[in-house]
VEXDREN-2710 file (C-alpha; in Angstrom, 1 decimal):
% VEXDREN-2710
k/r/px/py/pz
1/MET/-20.6/14.4/8.6
2/THR/-21.4/17.1/11.3
3/ARG/-20.2/17.3/14.9
4/LEU/-23.7/16.5/16.1
5/LEU/-22.9/12.7/15.1
6/THR/-20.0/13.0/17.4
7/VAL/-22.6/14.4/20.3
8/LEU/-25.2/11.6/19.5
9/PHE/-22.8/8.6/19.5
10/GLY/-20.1/9.7/21.8
11/SER/-21.6/12.2/24.0
12/ALA/-22.4/10.8/27.4
13/ALA/-24.8/13.6/28.1
14/LEU/-27.2/12.3/25.2
15/LEU/-27.0/9.0/26.5
16/ALA/-28.8/10.1/29.9
17/SER/-32.4/8.9/28.9
18/THR/-33.6/9.3/32.1
19/ALA/-32.0/12.5/33.3
20/ASP/-33.6/15.9/32.4
21/ALA/-30.6/18.2/31.7
22/ALA/-32.8/21.7/31.6
23/ASP/-33.0/21.4/35.4
24/ALA/-30.5/23.4/37.4
25/PRO/-28.8/22.0/40.2
26/LYS/-31.1/20.4/42.6
27/PRO/-32.0/22.3/46.1
28/GLY/-29.6/21.5/48.7
29/GLU/-26.4/20.6/46.2
30/VAL/-25.4/24.1/46.2
31/SER/-25.3/26.4/49.1
32/LYS/-26.5/30.1/49.0
33/ALA/-22.8/30.8/50.0
34/ASP/-21.3/28.7/47.3
35/ARG/-23.9/30.1/44.7
36/ALA/-22.9/33.5/45.7
37/LEU/-19.2/32.8/45.3
38/HIS/-20.0/31.4/41.8
39/GLU/-22.0/34.5/40.6
40/ARG/-19.3/36.6/41.9
41/ALA/-16.3/34.9/40.0
42/LEU/-15.8/35.3/35.9
43/THR/-16.5/32.0/35.0
44/LEU/-15.6/30.7/31.4
45/ASP/-15.3/27.3/29.7
46/THR/-12.6/27.0/27.2
47/HIS/-14.2/24.8/24.8
48/LEU/-18.0/25.3/23.7
49/ASP/-18.6/23.2/20.7
50/THR/-22.1/25.0/20.4
51/PRO/-21.5/26.6/17.0
52/GLU/-22.5/23.3/15.7
53/HIS/-26.1/24.1/16.2
54/PHE/-26.2/28.0/15.2
55/ALA/-27.3/26.6/11.6
56/ARG/-29.5/24.2/12.9
57/GLN/-33.3/24.4/11.9
58/GLY/-35.5/25.9/14.5
59/TRP/-32.8/26.2/17.0
60/SER/-32.1/29.2/18.9
61/MET/-29.3/30.1/21.2
62/VAL/-31.8/32.5/23.4
63/GLU/-34.1/29.6/23.8
64/ARG/-34.1/27.0/26.5
65/HIS/-33.4/23.3/25.3
66/SER/-32.4/20.1/26.7
67/VAL/-30.2/17.1/26.4
68/LYS/-33.1/14.9/26.7
69/ALA/-35.1/16.9/24.0
70/ASP/-32.5/17.8/21.4
71/GLY/-29.1/16.7/22.6
72/THR/-27.8/20.3/23.3
73/GLN/-26.0/21.2/26.5
74/VAL/-25.3/25.1/26.1
75/ASP/-27.9/28.0/25.5
76/LEU/-28.4/31.5/27.1
77/PRO/-31.1/30.5/29.6
78/ARG/-28.9/27.5/30.7
79/MET/-25.5/29.7/30.7
80/ASP/-27.7/32.0/33.1
81/ALA/-29.0/29.1/35.4
82/GLY/-25.4/27.8/35.7
83/GLY/-23.6/31.3/36.0
84/LEU/-21.4/30.7/33.0
85/ASP/-20.5/34.1/31.6
86/GLY/-18.6/33.1/28.3
87/GLY/-15.9/31.0/26.8
88/PHE/-14.2/30.0/23.7
89/PHE/-16.8/29.1/21.1
90/VAL/-15.2/26.7/18.8
91/ILE/-14.6/26.4/14.8
92/TYR/-14.4/22.8/14.5
93/THR/-13.7/20.8/11.5
94/ALA/-13.5/17.3/11.1
95/GLN/-10.3/16.0/9.5
96/GLY/-10.4/15.5/5.8
97/ASP/-8.0/15.1/2.7
98/LEU/-4.9/16.8/2.6
99/THR/-5.2/17.8/-0.9
100/ALA/-5.6/21.3/-2.3
101/GLU/-9.3/20.6/-2.8
102/GLY/-9.6/19.1/0.8
103/TYR/-8.0/22.6/2.0
104/ARG/-10.2/24.7/0.1
105/GLN/-13.4/23.0/1.3
106/ALA/-12.0/23.0/4.9
107/ARG/-11.2/26.6/4.6
108/ASP/-14.7/27.7/3.6
109/PHE/-16.2/25.4/6.2
110/ALA/-14.2/27.1/8.9
111/LEU/-14.6/30.6/7.6
112/GLU/-18.5/29.9/7.3
113/ARG/-18.7/28.7/11.0
114/ALA/-16.8/31.7/12.3
115/THR/-19.4/33.7/10.4
116/GLU/-22.1/32.1/12.0
117/ILE/-20.6/32.8/15.6
118/ARG/-20.4/36.4/14.6
119/GLU/-24.1/36.5/13.4
120/MET/-25.3/34.7/16.5
121/VAL/-23.9/37.6/18.6
122/ALA/-25.1/40.4/16.0
123/ALA/-28.4/38.7/16.4
124/HIS/-28.7/38.8/20.1
125/SER/-26.2/41.7/20.9
126/ASP/-28.2/42.7/24.0
127/ARG/-27.1/39.7/25.6
128/PHE/-23.6/38.6/23.9
129/GLU/-20.7/40.5/22.8
130/LEU/-17.3/39.3/20.9
131/ALA/-14.5/39.4/22.9
132/TYR/-10.6/40.1/21.4
133/SER/-8.9/40.1/24.5
134/ALA/-8.7/39.6/28.6
135/ASP/-9.7/43.0/28.9
136/ASP/-12.8/42.6/26.7
137/ALA/-14.0/39.9/28.5
138/GLU/-13.7/41.5/32.0
139/ARG/-15.5/44.5/30.4
140/ILE/-18.3/42.7/28.7
141/ASN/-18.9/40.5/32.1
142/LYS/-19.4/43.6/34.1
143/ALA/-22.0/44.9/31.4
144/GLY/-23.9/42.0/32.3
145/LYS/-23.3/40.3/28.9
146/LYS/-21.9/36.9/28.0
147/PHE/-18.5/37.4/26.4
148/VAL/-17.5/35.1/23.2
149/PHE/-13.9/34.2/22.3
150/GLN/-13.4/32.1/19.2
151/SER/-11.1/29.3/19.2
152/ILE/-9.9/26.9/16.3
153/GLU/-10.1/23.1/17.1
154/ASN/-8.0/21.5/14.0
155/SER/-6.1/23.8/11.8
156/TRP/-6.4/21.8/8.9
157/PRO/-8.5/24.5/7.1
158/MET/-5.4/26.7/6.9
159/GLY/-4.1/24.2/4.4
160/GLU/-0.6/25.3/3.7
161/ASP/-1.3/29.2/3.7
162/LEU/-0.5/30.4/7.1
163/THR/-1.8/33.8/5.9
164/LEU/-4.9/32.3/6.8
165/MET/-3.9/32.4/10.5
166/ASP/-4.0/36.2/10.4
167/THR/-7.2/36.4/8.8
168/PHE/-8.8/34.1/11.5
169/HIS/-7.2/36.3/14.1
170/LYS/-8.7/39.3/12.6
171/THR/-12.1/37.4/12.8
172/GLY/-11.8/37.0/16.5
173/VAL/-9.9/33.7/17.0
174/ARG/-7.6/33.7/20.1
175/MET/-7.0/29.9/20.6
176/ALA/-5.9/27.2/18.2
177/GLY/-5.5/23.9/18.0
178/PRO/-2.9/22.3/15.4
179/VAL/-4.9/18.6/15.0
180/HIS/-7.8/17.0/15.9
181/PHE/-8.3/12.7/16.0
182/LYS/-6.1/12.4/12.9
183/ASN/-2.3/13.6/12.0
184/ASN/-2.6/16.5/9.4
185/GLN/0.0/18.7/7.6
186/PHE/1.0/20.6/11.1
187/ALA/1.1/17.8/13.7
188/ASP/0.9/14.3/15.0
189/SER/-2.8/13.6/16.7
190/SER/-2.7/11.7/19.9
191/THR/-5.0/9.1/18.4
192/ASP/-3.2/8.4/15.3
193/LYS/0.2/6.6/14.5
194/PRO/2.9/9.5/14.4
195/ILE/4.2/10.3/10.9
196/TRP/6.0/13.7/12.1
197/HIS/7.0/12.4/15.5
198/GLY/5.8/16.2/16.8
199/PHE/5.3/19.2/14.6
200/SER/5.8/19.0/10.9
201/PRO/8.2/21.8/9.4
202/LEU/4.9/23.7/8.5
203/GLY/3.6/23.2/12.1
204/LEU/6.9/24.7/13.5
205/ARG/5.8/27.9/11.4
206/TRP/2.4/27.6/12.5
207/LEU/3.5/27.9/16.1
208/ALA/5.5/30.8/15.7
209/GLU/3.0/32.4/13.8
210/ALA/0.4/31.9/16.7
211/ASN/2.8/33.4/19.1
212/ARG/3.2/36.4/16.9
213/LEU/-0.5/37.0/16.4
214/GLY/-1.3/36.2/20.1
215/ILE/-3.1/33.3/19.6
216/LEU/-3.0/30.9/22.5
217/VAL/-1.4/27.2/21.6
218/ASP/-3.8/24.5/22.4
219/VAL/-2.4/21.1/22.7
220/SER/-5.6/19.2/23.6
221/HIS/-5.8/16.1/21.0
222/ALA/-2.3/16.6/20.1
223/SER/0.3/13.9/20.5
224/ASP/3.0/13.8/23.7
225/ASP/5.7/14.7/21.2
226/VAL/3.8/18.0/20.2
227/VAL/3.0/18.7/23.9
228/ASP/6.8/18.6/24.7
229/GLN/7.7/20.5/21.7
230/ALA/5.2/23.4/22.0
231/VAL/6.2/23.8/25.7
232/GLN/9.6/23.9/24.7
233/LEU/9.3/26.1/21.8
234/SER/6.3/28.3/22.6
235/LYS/7.4/32.0/23.6
236/VAL/4.3/32.3/26.1
237/PRO/2.5/29.6/28.0
238/ILE/0.3/27.2/26.3
239/ILE/-3.2/25.7/27.0
240/ALA/-4.7/22.2/26.8
241/SER/-8.5/23.5/26.5
242/HIS/-10.2/20.2/27.1
243/SER/-8.0/17.3/28.3
244/GLY/-7.9/15.0/31.4
245/ALA/-5.6/13.3/33.7
246/ARG/-4.0/10.3/32.4
247/ALA/-3.5/8.8/35.7
248/ILE/-7.3/8.8/36.3
249/TYR/-8.0/7.2/33.0
250/ASP/-5.2/5.6/30.7
251/HIS/-6.3/7.3/27.5
252/PRO/-4.0/8.9/24.6
253/ARG/-6.4/12.1/25.0
254/ASN/-5.3/12.5/28.5
255/LEU/-2.1/13.9/29.8
256/ASP/0.2/12.1/31.9
257/ASP/1.5/13.6/35.1
258/GLY/5.2/14.6/33.7
259/ARG/3.2/16.6/30.9
260/LEU/0.8/18.2/33.2
261/LYS/3.4/19.5/35.0
262/LYS/5.5/20.6/32.1
263/ILE/2.7/22.7/30.9
264/ALA/2.4/24.1/34.4
265/ASP/6.0/24.9/35.1
266/ALA/5.9/26.9/31.9
267/GLY/2.9/28.8/33.0
268/GLY/0.3/27.3/31.2
269/VAL/-3.2/26.1/32.2
270/ILE/-4.6/22.2/31.8
271/CYS/-8.5/22.7/31.3
272/ILE/-10.3/19.5/32.4
273/ASN/-12.9/18.1/30.1
274/SER/-15.9/15.6/31.0
275/VAL/-14.7/13.0/28.3
276/TYR/-12.6/10.1/28.7
277/LEU/-12.9/9.7/32.4
278/LYS/-13.3/5.8/32.6
279/ASN/-14.0/2.9/30.1
280/THR/-17.3/3.7/28.6
281/ALA/-17.1/0.7/25.7
282/ALA/-20.3/-0.3/24.6
283/SER/-21.7/-3.7/24.7
284/PRO/-22.0/-5.8/21.8
285/GLU/-25.9/-5.7/21.9
286/ARG/-25.6/-2.0/22.2
287/VAL/-23.2/-1.7/19.0
288/ALA/-25.6/-4.0/17.0
289/ALA/-28.7/-1.8/18.2
290/LEU/-27.1/1.3/17.2
291/LYS/-26.0/-0.1/14.1
292/ALA/-29.5/-1.1/13.2
293/LEU/-30.8/2.5/14.1
294/GLY/-28.5/4.0/11.5
295/ALA/-27.1/7.4/11.2
296/ALA/-28.4/10.5/13.0
297/PRO/-29.9/12.9/10.5
298/ASP/-27.7/16.0/9.5
299/SER/-28.6/18.8/12.0
300/GLU/-28.5/21.6/9.2
301/THR/-30.8/19.9/6.9
302/ALA/-33.1/17.8/8.9
303/THR/-36.4/19.1/10.4
304/GLU/-36.9/19.5/14.1
305/ALA/-39.7/16.4/13.8
306/GLN/-36.8/14.4/12.2
307/MET/-34.5/15.1/15.0
308/VAL/-37.2/14.5/17.6
309/ALA/-38.2/11.1/16.1
310/TYR/-34.5/10.0/15.4
311/LEU/-33.8/11.1/19.3
312/LYS/-37.0/9.0/20.5
313/LYS/-35.8/5.9/18.9
314/ARG/-32.0/6.3/20.3
315/ALA/-33.5/6.8/23.9
316/GLU/-35.3/3.3/23.4
317/VAL/-32.1/1.8/22.5
318/ASP/-30.3/3.6/25.5
319/ALA/-33.4/2.1/27.8
320/GLU/-32.9/-1.5/26.6
321/PHE/-29.1/-1.5/26.2
322/PRO/-27.9/1.2/28.8
323/PRO/-24.7/3.0/28.1
324/VAL/-21.6/3.0/30.3
325/ARG/-21.3/6.4/31.5
326/ALA/-18.8/8.3/33.8
327/SER/-20.0/10.6/36.6
328/PHE/-19.6/14.0/38.0
329/GLU/-17.5/12.2/40.7
330/ASP/-15.1/10.7/37.8
331/PHE/-14.9/14.3/36.5
332/MET/-14.0/15.7/40.0
333/ALA/-11.4/12.9/40.5
334/SER/-9.9/14.2/37.2
335/LEU/-10.0/18.0/38.3
336/THR/-8.9/17.3/41.9
337/HIS/-5.8/15.1/40.8
338/THR/-4.7/17.9/38.5
339/LEU/-5.1/20.4/41.1
340/LYS/-3.1/18.7/43.7
341/LEU/-0.4/18.1/41.1
342/VAL/0.0/21.4/39.6
343/GLY/-1.7/23.8/41.7
344/PRO/-4.9/26.2/41.4
345/GLU/-3.0/28.6/39.5
346/HIS/-2.4/26.1/36.4
347/VAL/-6.0/24.6/36.2
348/GLY/-9.2/25.9/34.2
349/ILE/-12.5/24.1/33.1
350/GLY/-13.1/23.0/29.6
351/ALA/-15.6/20.3/29.8
352/ASP/-16.4/19.8/25.9
353/TRP/-19.9/20.7/26.2
354/ASP/-22.0/19.9/23.0
355/GLY/-18.7/17.9/21.6
356/GLY/-19.1/14.8/23.7
357/GLY/-18.8/15.9/27.3
358/GLY/-21.4/15.5/30.0
359/VAL/-21.5/12.7/32.8
360/ILE/-24.1/11.5/35.2
361/GLY/-24.8/14.5/37.5
362/PHE/-23.1/16.9/35.3
363/GLU/-25.4/17.1/32.1
364/ASP/-24.9/20.6/31.1
365/VAL/-24.0/24.1/31.7
366/ALA/-26.5/24.7/34.2
367/ASP/-24.9/22.1/36.7
368/LEU/-21.5/24.3/36.9
369/PRO/-22.1/25.6/40.2
370/LYS/-21.7/21.8/41.6
371/VAL/-18.0/22.4/40.8
372/THR/-17.7/25.3/42.9
373/ALA/-19.6/23.6/45.9
374/ARG/-17.2/20.7/45.6
375/LEU/-14.0/22.9/45.3
376/LYS/-15.1/24.6/48.3
377/ALA/-15.8/21.3/50.2
378/ALA/-12.2/20.4/49.3
379/GLY/-10.9/23.5/51.0
380/TYR/-9.9/25.7/47.8
381/THR/-10.0/29.4/48.7
382/ASP/-12.5/31.8/47.1
383/ALA/-9.6/33.0/45.2
384/ASP/-8.6/29.6/44.0
385/VAL/-12.1/29.0/42.7
386/ALA/-11.9/32.6/40.8
387/ALA/-8.7/31.5/39.4
388/ILE/-10.0/28.1/38.2
389/TRP/-13.1/29.3/36.5
390/GLY/-11.5/32.1/34.7
391/GLY/-8.7/34.0/36.0
392/ASN/-6.1/31.6/34.9
393/VAL/-7.1/31.5/31.3
394/LEU/-7.6/35.2/31.1
395/ARG/-4.0/35.5/32.6
396/ILE/-2.5/33.6/30.0
397/VAL/-4.7/35.3/27.1
398/ARG/-2.8/38.5/28.3
399/GLN/0.5/36.8/28.2
400/ALA/-0.1/35.9/24.6
401/GLN/-1.5/39.2/23.5
402/ASP/1.3/41.0/25.4
403/TYR/4.1/39.2/23.6
404/ALA/2.4/39.7/20.2
405/THR/2.1/43.4/20.7
406/LYS/5.7/43.7/21.9
407/GLU/7.1/41.8/18.7
408/ALA/4.8/44.1/16.5
409/ALA/6.6/47.1/18.1
410/LYS/9.7/45.8/17.3
411/ALA/8.8/44.9/13.9
412/LYS/7.5/48.3/13.1
413/PRO/9.9/50.6/11.1
414/ILE/11.3/53.7/13.0
415/GLY/10.9/57.0/11.6
END
């Protein structure tokens, strides 16, 4: 089952049957001054699930798509429209069996996804470039291209062989989360019953290896115990790449105020997503209609005509049994709560585009300047806005890599 099913059934963005997400922010919503500030800032999103679409038949990263037409939220034209300079493109693997065969299949899938990311960049090298460091991101941005960091969501593909962390690091991975919706060999998930009560013994080694290599430790999807242990044990600041404030909506995927403060006090960054902002449970009638509709076609094997036909039927269900959707105001509530709690030097943006994110009024990356406008209206300075959009994340990328460099120098034989 591909990540597209998550997008189709869980993404609030796709459910916007009346919203044309291809549109940039409407005139008047973002002032010229705010737009200019947005363009000056180096802007990144820490969780882009867009690689799910790279192998999709007939889909191109450099062509403009829309949520309404094909369910996607990120492409080059919309990155340009929304002033998004780059981000962390995700190598995501849905959790499966903790067996030798399960590990092998997951490893191969993740390595293939990493290859697809590099192939996309190579195919469009005039507009995209792989980033391996914070300096790379800044250089690529100044050159007028989009920078592409890589991250791992769910480290299950590493199996019990931590040398694979070095393999993925060499391909360009600079951020990794141990776990996703289910527990695995490394750690407990925030949405599963605990078995390890934090990291497993292997997971503790995973954490140390991430530090050694200069890979940011991402605690989004991890249990509260994992967050506590990561803050305590990591040698460098950690990140929550796509999380929210539990004070705004009480969901295990969100972080309580105490843990938001812990991450910030340790120098880390919390990147706010656009999922789990309010109760969006479907009505029984909607559940029945979706069940009758059936599963979405596989994005990597279905024709474009099959996808369009499915999306048309899905839109009919949405029109008859409208979904409950969060809004841009809900997203801003989570963002501003976190900003007030920990300060603008410890907050970033990771909206979970193409992986379940998107809300009314904030449908795809073309809408990003709205955030800058709202931050300025709330009294945040230009420097604050620049830090939130990219400076904070690049700071901890540097810290992670500086630590790894120093440790490597210590380990190097003298003479």
